C-alpha positions as a Markdown table, in Angstrom:
| # | Residue | x | y | z |
|---|---|---|---|---|
| 1 | Unk | 12.7 | -0.8 | 10.4 |
| 2 | Unk | 16.3 | -0.6 | 10.9 |
| 3 | Unk | 18.0 | 2.3 | 11.0 |
| 4 | Unk | 21.6 | 2.4 | 11.5 |
| 5 | Unk | 22.9 | 6.1 | 11.5 |
| 6 | Unk | 26.5 | 6.9 | 11.0 |
| 7 | Unk | 27.7 | 9.6 | 13.2 |
| 8 | Unk | 31.7 | 9.7 | 13.3 |
| 9 | Unk | 32.7 | 12.7 | 12.1 |
| 10 | Unk | 36.3 | 14.0 | 11.2 |
| 11 | Unk | 37.3 | 16.7 | 13.2 |
| 12 | Unk | 40.0 | 17.4 | 10.8 |
| 13 | Unk | 37.9 | 17.3 | 7.6 |
| 14 | Unk | 35.6 | 19.6 | 9.1 |
| 15 | Unk | 38.2 | 22.2 | 9.7 |
| 16 | Unk | 39.7 | 21.8 | 6.3 |
| 17 | Unk | 36.6 | 22.6 | 4.8 |
| 18 | Unk | 34.8 | 24.8 | 7.1 |
| 19 | Unk | 31.2 | 23.2 | 7.1 |
| 20 | Unk | 27.8 | 24.1 | 7.8 |
| 21 | Unk | 26.9 | 22.9 | 11.6 |
| 22 | Unk | 25.9 | 19.1 | 12.3 |
| 23 | Unk | 22.6 | 21.0 | 13.6 |
| 24 | Unk | 21.5 | 22.2 | 10.5 |
| 25 | Unk | 22.1 | 18.9 | 8.3 |
| 26 | Unk | 19.7 | 17.1 | 6.1 |
| 27 | Unk | 19.2 | 13.8 | 7.0 |
| 28 | Unk | 19.3 | 11.2 | 4.2 |
| 29 | Unk | 17.2 | 8.5 | 4.9 |
| 30 | Unk | 19.1 | 5.9 | 2.6 |
| 31 | Unk | 17.5 | 2.0 | 2.3 |
| 32 | Unk | 20.2 | -0.6 | 1.6 |
| 33 | Unk | 18.8 | -3.7 | 0.3 |
| 34 | Unk | 20.6 | -6.1 | 2.1 |
| 35 | Unk | 22.4 | -7.2 | 5.6 |
| 36 | Unk | 24.9 | -4.4 | 6.3 |
| 37 | Unk | 28.1 | -5.4 | 4.8 |
| 38 | Unk | 31.6 | -3.8 | 3.7 |
| 39 | Unk | 29.7 | -2.1 | 0.6 |
| 40 | Unk | 28.7 | 0.5 | 3.3 |
| 41 | Unk | 32.2 | 0.9 | 3.8 |
| 42 | Unk | 32.7 | 4.2 | 1.3 |
| 43 | Unk | 29.8 | 6.1 | 2.4 |
| 44 | Unk | 30.8 | 5.4 | 6.1 |
| 45 | Unk | 33.9 | 6.6 | 5.1 |
| 46 | Unk | 32.5 | 9.7 | 3.6 |
| 47 | Unk | 30.9 | 10.8 | 6.4 |
| 48 | Unk | 34.0 | 10.4 | 8.7 |
| 49 | Unk | 36.1 | 12.7 | 6.2 |
| 50 | Unk | 32.6 | 15.3 | 6.9 |
| 51 | Unk | 31.8 | 14.9 | 3.2 |
| 52 | Unk | 28.2 | 14.7 | 4.1 |
| 53 | Unk | 28.6 | 17.3 | 6.7 |
| 54 | Unk | 30.0 | 19.4 | 4.3 |
| 55 | Unk | 27.3 | 19.5 | 1.7 |
| 56 | Unk | 25.1 | 19.9 | 4.7 |
| 57 | Unk | 23.6 | 16.6 | 5.0 |
| 58 | Unk | 23.5 | 13.7 | 7.5 |
| 59 | Unk | 23.6 | 10.0 | 6.7 |
| 60 | Unk | 20.9 | 7.6 | 7.4 |
| 61 | Unk | 21.2 | 4.0 | 6.4 |
| 62 | Unk | 18.0 | 1.9 | 6.6 |
| 63 | Unk | 18.1 | -1.5 | 5.7 |
| 64 | Unk | 15.5 | -2.6 | 3.7 |
| 65 | Unk | 15.6 | -6.2 | 1.9 |
| 66 | Unk | 14.2 | -6.0 | -1.8 |
| 67 | Unk | 12.3 | -3.6 | -4.1 |
| 68 | Unk | 8.7 | -4.5 | -3.1 |
| 69 | Unk | 9.7 | -3.6 | 0.2 |
| 70 | Unk | 12.2 | -0.1 | -0.7 |
| 71 | Unk | 9.3 | 1.0 | -3.0 |
| 72 | Unk | 6.4 | 1.3 | -0.5 |
| 73 | Unk | 8.7 | 3.1 | 2.1 |
| 74 | Unk | 9.1 | 5.8 | -0.5 |
| 75 | Unk | 5.8 | 6.5 | -1.0 |
| 76 | Unk | 5.3 | 6.4 | 2.8 |
| 77 | Unk | 8.1 | 9.2 | 3.0 |
| 78 | Unk | 10.1 | 6.5 | 5.9 |
| 79 | Unk | 13.3 | 7.2 | 3.4 |
| 80 | Unk | 14.6 | 9.5 | 0.8 |
| 81 | Unk | 16.5 | 7.5 | -1.8 |
| 82 | Unk | 17.4 | 3.9 | -2.4 |
| 83 | Unk | 20.2 | 2.0 | -3.7 |
| 84 | Unk | 18.3 | -0.6 | -5.9 |
| 85 | Unk | 18.0 | -2.7 | -9.0 |
| 86 | Unk | 16.6 | -1.1 | -12.1 |
| 87 | Unk | 14.6 | -4.1 | -13.7 |
| 88 | Unk | 11.2 | -2.9 | -11.7 |
| 89 | Unk | 11.1 | 0.2 | -12.8 |
| 90 | Unk | 11.0 | -0.8 | -16.3 |
| 91 | Unk | 8.5 | -3.2 | -15.7 |
| 92 | Unk | 6.5 | -0.9 | -13.7 |
| 93 | Unk | 5.7 | 1.1 | -16.9 |
| 94 | Unk | 4.5 | -2.3 | -19.1 |
| 95 | Unk | 0.9 | -2.7 | -20.4 |
| 96 | Unk | -1.5 | -3.3 | -17.5 |
| 97 | Unk | 1.5 | -2.6 | -15.0 |
| 98 | Unk | 1.1 | -0.1 | -12.3 |
| 99 | Unk | 3.5 | 2.5 | -11.9 |
| 100 | Unk | 5.8 | 2.7 | -9.0 |
| 101 | Unk | 6.4 | 6.4 | -9.2 |
| 102 | Unk | 10.1 | 6.1 | -9.0 |
| 103 | Unk | 13.2 | 6.6 | -11.2 |
| 104 | Unk | 16.9 | 7.0 | -11.5 |
| 105 | Unk | 19.4 | 9.5 | -11.0 |
| 106 | Unk | 22.2 | 8.1 | -10.5 |
| 107 | Unk | 24.1 | 5.2 | -11.6 |
| 108 | Unk | 25.3 | 3.4 | -8.7 |
| 109 | Unk | 26.9 | 0.4 | -10.0 |
| 110 | Unk | 27.5 | 1.0 | -13.5 |
| 111 | Unk | 29.1 | -3.0 | -14.4 |
| 112 | Unk | 26.5 | -5.4 | -13.1 |
| 113 | Unk | 27.1 | -7.5 | -9.5 |
| 114 | Unk | 24.7 | -10.1 | -10.1 |
| 115 | Unk | 26.6 | -13.5 | -10.1 |
| 116 | Unk | 25.5 | -17.4 | -10.4 |
| 117 | Unk | 27.6 | -19.3 | -8.4 |
| 118 | Unk | 28.1 | -23.2 | -8.1 |
| 119 | Unk | 30.4 | -25.1 | -6.0 |
| 120 | Unk | 33.6 | -26.2 | -7.7 |
| 121 | Unk | 32.3 | -29.8 | -7.7 |
| 122 | Unk | 28.8 | -29.1 | -9.3 |
| 123 | Unk | 27.1 | -31.0 | -12.3 |
| 124 | Unk | 26.1 | -27.8 | -13.3 |
| 125 | Unk | 28.3 | -26.4 | -16.0 |
| 126 | Unk | 26.6 | -23.8 | -17.6 |
| 127 | Unk | 22.6 | -22.3 | -17.4 |
| 128 | Unk | 21.3 | -25.1 | -19.9 |
| 129 | Unk | 21.8 | -27.3 | -17.0 |
| 130 | Unk | 19.7 | -24.7 | -14.1 |
| 131 | Unk | 16.7 | -27.1 | -15.0 |
| 132 | Unk | 15.3 | -28.8 | -12.3 |
| 133 | Unk | 17.5 | -26.7 | -10.0 |
| 134 | Unk | 16.9 | -24.7 | -6.7 |
| 135 | Unk | 18.8 | -21.3 | -7.2 |
| 136 | Unk | 19.3 | -19.2 | -3.6 |
| 137 | Unk | 18.5 | -15.4 | -3.7 |
| 138 | Unk | 18.4 | -12.6 | -1.2 |
| 139 | Unk | 14.8 | -12.7 | -0.6 |
| 140 | Unk | 12.0 | -13.3 | -3.1 |
| 141 | Unk | 11.4 | -9.9 | -3.9 |
| 142 | Unk | 14.8 | -9.0 | -4.5 |
| 143 | Unk | 15.2 | -7.3 | -8.2 |
| 144 | Unk | 17.5 | -9.9 | -9.6 |
| 145 | Unk | 15.1 | -12.6 | -9.7 |
| 146 | Unk | 13.5 | -10.6 | -12.5 |
| 147 | Unk | 17.0 | -10.9 | -14.2 |
| 148 | Unk | 17.1 | -14.3 | -12.8 |
| 149 | Unk | 14.2 | -15.0 | -14.7 |
| 150 | Unk | 14.5 | -13.8 | -18.0 |
| 151 | Unk | 17.8 | -15.2 | -18.3 |
| 152 | Unk | 16.4 | -18.6 | -18.0 |
| 153 | Unk | 14.1 | -18.0 | -20.6 |
| 154 | Unk | 17.1 | -16.7 | -22.7 |
| 155 | Unk | 18.4 | -20.0 | -22.2 |
| 156 | Unk | 15.1 | -22.0 | -22.6 |
| 157 | Unk | 14.3 | -22.5 | -19.4 |
| 158 | Unk | 10.8 | -21.7 | -17.8 |
| 159 | Unk | 10.8 | -20.0 | -14.4 |
| 160 | Unk | 8.7 | -22.7 | -13.0 |
| 161 | Unk | 11.4 | -25.3 | -14.0 |
| 162 | Unk | 13.7 | -24.3 | -11.3 |
| 163 | Unk | 12.9 | -23.0 | -7.5 |
| 164 | Unk | 14.0 | -20.1 | -6.0 |
| 165 | Unk | 14.6 | -20.1 | -2.3 |
| 166 | Unk | 15.4 | -17.1 | 0.0 |
| 167 | Unk | 18.7 | -17.5 | 1.8 |
| 168 | Unk | 19.6 | -14.2 | 2.5 |
| 169 | Unk | 23.3 | -13.0 | 2.9 |
| 170 | Unk | 26.4 | -14.5 | 4.8 |
| 171 | Unk | 26.7 | -18.0 | 6.3 |
| 172 | Unk | 23.0 | -19.5 | 6.3 |
| 173 | Unk | 23.5 | -18.4 | 2.4 |
| 174 | Unk | 26.7 | -20.3 | 2.1 |
| 175 | Unk | 25.8 | -23.4 | 4.0 |
| 176 | Unk | 22.9 | -24.0 | 2.1 |
| 177 | Unk | 25.1 | -24.0 | -0.7 |
| 178 | Unk | 27.6 | -26.0 | 0.6 |
| 179 | Unk | 25.2 | -28.2 | 2.2 |
| 180 | Unk | 23.5 | -29.1 | -1.2 |
| 181 | Unk | 20.1 | -27.3 | 0.1 |
| 182 | Unk | 20.7 | -25.3 | -2.9 |
| 183 | Unk | 22.2 | -25.8 | -6.0 |
| 184 | Unk | 22.9 | -22.6 | -7.0 |
| 185 | Unk | 23.7 | -19.0 | -5.1 |
| 186 | Unk | 22.4 | -16.2 | -6.9 |
| 187 | Unk | 23.6 | -13.5 | -4.7 |
| 188 | Unk | 26.5 | -10.4 | -5.4 |
| 189 | Unk | 30.5 | -10.1 | -6.3 |
| 190 | Unk | 31.1 | -9.4 | -2.8 |
| 191 | Unk | 29.4 | -12.2 | -1.1 |
| 192 | Unk | 30.3 | -15.0 | -3.3 |
| 193 | Unk | 34.2 | -13.2 | -2.8 |
| 194 | Unk | 33.7 | -13.5 | 0.7 |
| 195 | Unk | 32.6 | -17.3 | 0.4 |
| 196 | Unk | 35.7 | -18.1 | -2.2 |
| 197 | Unk | 38.0 | -16.5 | 0.7 |
| 198 | Unk | 36.3 | -18.4 | 3.6 |
| 199 | Unk | 37.7 | -21.8 | 2.0 |
| 200 | Unk | 35.0 | -22.8 | -0.1 |
| 201 | Unk | 35.7 | -23.5 | -3.9 |
| 202 | Unk | 33.1 | -22.3 | -6.2 |
| 203 | Unk | 32.2 | -21.2 | -10.4 |
| 204 | Unk | 30.5 | -18.6 | -11.5 |
| 205 | Unk | 28.6 | -19.6 | -14.3 |
| 206 | Unk | 28.9 | -17.2 | -17.6 |
| 207 | Unk | 26.3 | -14.5 | -17.8 |
| 208 | Unk | 24.5 | -13.3 | -21.2 |
| 209 | Unk | 26.4 | -9.9 | -22.1 |
| 210 | Unk | 23.4 | -8.0 | -22.4 |
| 211 | Unk | 23.2 | -8.4 | -18.7 |
| 212 | Unk | 26.7 | -6.8 | -17.8 |
| 213 | Unk | 25.7 | -3.5 | -17.7 |
| 214 | Unk | 24.6 | -1.1 | -14.7 |
| 215 | Unk | 22.5 | -3.4 | -12.1 |
| 216 | Unk | 21.8 | -0.9 | -9.2 |
| 217 | Unk | 21.5 | 2.8 | -9.4 |
| 218 | Unk | 19.9 | 5.4 | -6.9 |
| 219 | Unk | 15.9 | 5.3 | -6.8 |
| 220 | Unk | 13.7 | 8.5 | -5.8 |
| 221 | Unk | 10.0 | 9.3 | -6.0 |
| 222 | Unk | 9.2 | 11.3 | -9.0 |
| 223 | Unk | 6.7 | 13.3 | -7.3 |
| 224 | Unk | 8.9 | 16.6 | -5.6 |
| 225 | Unk | 12.1 | 16.0 | -7.8 |
| 226 | Unk | 12.3 | 18.6 | -9.1 |
| 227 | Unk | 11.6 | 20.9 | -5.9 |
| 228 | Unk | 14.7 | 18.7 | -4.4 |
| 229 | Unk | 17.4 | 19.3 | -7.2 |
| 230 | Unk | 19.5 | 20.7 | -4.8 |
| 231 | Unk | 19.5 | 17.9 | -2.3 |
| 232 | Unk | 19.9 | 15.0 | -4.7 |
| 233 | Unk | 22.7 | 17.2 | -6.2 |
| 234 | Unk | 24.5 | 17.5 | -2.7 |
| 235 | Unk | 23.6 | 13.7 | -2.2 |
| 236 | Unk | 24.6 | 12.2 | -5.5 |
| 237 | Unk | 27.8 | 14.1 | -5.5 |
| 238 | Unk | 29.0 | 12.6 | -2.3 |
| 239 | Unk | 28.4 | 9.3 | -3.2 |
| 240 | Unk | 31.2 | 10.1 | -6.0 |
| 241 | Unk | 33.5 | 11.3 | -3.8 |
| 242 | Unk | 32.8 | 8.7 | -1.8 |
| 243 | Unk | 34.3 | 6.3 | -4.2 |
| 244 | Unk | 36.9 | 8.0 | -5.1 |
| 245 | Unk | 38.0 | 8.6 | -1.2 |
| 246 | Unk | 37.7 | 4.8 | -0.2 |
| 247 | Unk | 39.7 | 3.9 | -3.3 |
| 248 | Unk | 42.4 | 6.2 | -2.5 |
| 249 | Unk | 42.4 | 4.3 | 1.4 |
| 250 | Unk | 41.1 | 1.7 | 1.5 |
| 251 | Unk | 42.3 | 0.8 | 4.7 |
| 252 | Unk | 41.2 | 3.5 | 6.1 |
| 253 | Unk | 38.1 | 3.0 | 4.7 |
| 254 | Unk | 37.6 | -0.3 | 5.9 |
| 255 | Unk | 38.4 | 0.3 | 9.2 |
| 256 | Unk | 35.8 | 3.7 | 9.4 |
| 257 | Unk | 33.3 | 0.6 | 8.4 |
| 258 | Unk | 34.5 | -1.0 | 11.9 |
| 259 | Unk | 34.4 | 1.8 | 13.6 |
| 260 | Unk | 30.8 | 2.7 | 12.9 |
| 261 | Unk | 30.0 | -0.8 | 12.9 |
| 262 | Unk | 31.6 | -2.5 | 16.2 |
| 263 | Unk | 29.5 | -5.9 | 15.9 |
| 264 | Unk | 30.7 | -6.5 | 12.7 |
| 265 | Unk | 35.1 | -5.7 | 13.3 |
| 266 | Unk | 36.8 | -8.6 | 14.1 |
| 267 | Unk | 38.8 | -8.7 | 17.4 |
| 268 | Unk | 42.3 | -8.0 | 18.0 |
| 269 | Unk | 43.8 | -11.1 | 17.4 |
| 270 | Unk | 42.5 | -11.7 | 13.9 |
| 271 | Unk | 42.3 | -7.6 | 12.5 |
| 272 | Unk | 45.0 | -8.5 | 10.4 |
| 273 | Unk | 43.4 | -11.3 | 8.4 |
| 274 | Unk | 40.2 | -9.6 | 8.2 |
| 275 | Unk | 41.4 | -6.7 | 7.4 |
| 276 | Unk | 43.4 | -8.8 | 4.3 |
| 277 | Unk | 39.7 | -10.5 | 3.3 |
| 278 | Unk | 37.7 | -6.9 | 3.5 |
| 279 | Unk | 40.1 | -5.3 | 1.4 |
| 280 | Unk | 39.9 | -8.2 | -1.5 |
| 281 | Unk | 36.3 | -7.9 | -0.8 |
| 282 | Unk | 36.0 | -4.3 | -1.3 |
| 283 | Unk | 38.5 | -3.8 | -4.0 |
| 284 | Unk | 36.3 | -6.2 | -6.1 |
| 285 | Unk | 33.2 | -4.1 | -5.8 |
| 286 | Unk | 35.6 | -0.9 | -6.1 |
| 287 | Unk | 36.2 | -2.0 | -9.4 |
| 288 | Unk | 32.9 | -2.3 | -10.6 |
| 289 | Unk | 32.0 | 1.3 | -9.3 |
| 290 | Unk | 35.0 | 3.4 | -10.3 |
| 291 | Unk | 35.6 | 1.3 | -14.1 |
| 292 | Unk | 33.2 | 3.9 | -16.2 |
| 293 | Unk | 33.5 | 5.2 | -19.5 |
| 294 | Unk | 31.1 | 8.6 | -18.7 |
| 295 | Unk | 31.4 | 10.8 | -15.6 |
| 296 | Unk | 30.4 | 9.4 | -12.0 |
| 297 | Unk | 26.4 | 8.9 | -11.9 |
| 298 | Unk | 25.8 | 9.0 | -15.5 |
| 299 | Unk | 23.6 | 5.8 | -17.1 |
| 300 | Unk | 24.6 | 5.1 | -20.9 |
| 301 | Unk | 21.6 | 4.4 | -23.2 |
| 302 | Unk | 22.6 | 1.1 | -23.4 |
| 303 | Unk | 22.2 | 0.5 | -19.9 |
| 304 | Unk | 18.9 | 0.1 | -20.3 |
| 305 | Unk | 17.9 | -0.7 | -23.8 |
| 306 | Unk | 20.6 | -3.9 | -22.9 |
| 307 | Unk | 18.3 | -4.8 | -20.0 |
| 308 | Unk | 14.9 | -4.3 | -21.8 |
| 309 | Unk | 16.4 | -6.2 | -24.8 |
| 310 | Unk | 16.9 | -9.2 | -21.7 |
| 311 | Unk | 14.0 | -8.9 | -20.7 |
| 312 | Unk | 12.0 | -9.0 | -23.7 |
| 313 | Unk | 13.9 | -12.1 | -24.1 |
| 314 | Unk | 12.7 | -13.4 | -21.4 |
| 315 | Unk | 9.1 | -12.4 | -21.9 |
| 316 | Unk | 9.1 | -10.0 | -19.2 |
| 317 | Unk | 8.3 | -6.8 | -21.7 |
| 318 | Unk | 6.5 | -7.2 | -23.4 |
| 319 | Unk | 6.3 | -3.4 | -25.0 |
| 320 | Unk | 10.5 | -2.7 | -25.6 |
| 321 | Unk | 9.5 | 0.8 | -27.2 |
| 322 | Unk | 8.6 | 2.7 | -24.0 |
| 323 | Unk | 10.4 | 6.1 | -23.4 |
| 324 | Unk | 14.0 | 5.7 | -21.6 |
| 325 | Unk | 12.9 | 9.3 | -19.9 |
| 326 | Unk | 10.2 | 7.2 | -17.6 |
| 327 | Unk | 13.5 | 5.3 | -16.1 |
| 328 | Unk | 16.2 | 7.8 | -15.6 |
| 329 | Unk | 17.5 | 11.3 | -15.7 |
| 330 | Unk | 21.3 | 12.1 | -16.3 |
| 331 | Unk | 20.2 | 16.1 | -15.3 |
| 332 | Unk | 22.2 | 16.2 | -12.4 |
| 333 | Unk | 25.7 | 14.4 | -13.6 |
| 334 | Unk | 27.7 | 17.5 | -14.1 |
| 335 | Unk | 27.1 | 18.5 | -11.0 |
| 336 | Unk | 27.5 | 15.3 | -9.0 |
| 337 | Unk | 30.9 | 15.2 | -10.7 |
| 338 | Unk | 31.7 | 19.2 | -9.3 |
| 339 | Unk | 34.3 | 18.3 | -7.1 |
| 340 | Unk | 38.6 | 17.9 | -7.2 |
| 341 | Unk | 39.2 | 14.3 | -7.5 |
| 342 | Unk | 43.2 | 15.4 | -5.9 |
| 343 | Unk | 41.6 | 16.7 | -2.9 |
| 344 | Unk | 39.5 | 14.0 | -2.0 |
| 345 | Unk | 42.6 | 11.5 | -2.8 |
| 346 | Unk | 44.1 | 13.7 | -0.6 |
| 347 | Unk | 41.9 | 14.3 | 2.4 |
| 348 | Unk | 41.5 | 10.3 | 2.4 |
| 349 | Unk | 45.3 | 9.2 | 2.6 |
| 350 | Unk | 45.4 | 11.4 | 5.8 |
| 351 | Unk | 43.3 | 9.2 | 7.7 |
| 352 | Unk | 44.5 | 6.3 | 9.3 |
């Protein structure tokens, strides 16, 4: 199991806030569902600013691809929380389904990141044209495969009338689309933005409106949740602060990511161009993270009812009347937002 410990800490921030010592910090073993990319930059930046340390926490990022892998690791105690799609929680409460024993405590991405991208010259113009096509996905166990199947059903296409192929993310996935090995790339916003910036013209297919809400949250085990509310409160508050900080100083945020993962950093002669690319990629993601009607981390009832309706349309949900309380809680949201935004912005802007 790949674990990436983010250890860099800002001495300035530690002095400013007067944090607990790192020796007493509790680890947060946090599952990331794809290869490390600049999507982790806000978390890394929060670590550099000392925001995790202020809450008595230390961040461990664990790369685990797909909900089918993440949920067993939660139950095994190998991880504490996961950035994961919402669909499996809904489906686990359907008749004859096994309850996964997880629910969501933080709305991590309030605006869906999943997209269907085709080459600009493709003859695929709409969802109706996907019959008989091959769709490239991150992994066959990724939660969005369920959503895509529901979208297909809604468009009158049975999932067995298309082929799904795991292509991962990055160069291999992009080459699969460019070479015609797959017809559609069903990844996320930043992956498609990166492909476009690298010079591959693409088009995004129009997605049904009921798939536009939240796509990912922070999932934890229901068992033990009550005893760990303070722990989750501290973690959720850092999540909120991290995005505010990254937006306030996006260049500093990216550089913190490169410092933490030097193997992913550009060479000196390419740094300027790479920085401009990463800024565009990360700005696209931050817009989805921070464009919210309510508080950071808060789910709306509509996030869940719209997704349930969509999955019902796709014939994946047969009982749409399951209590939404089984899927999520907003109990800790006020505490997640108990910080001074101006202080976080000021701290972030002091980093070069």
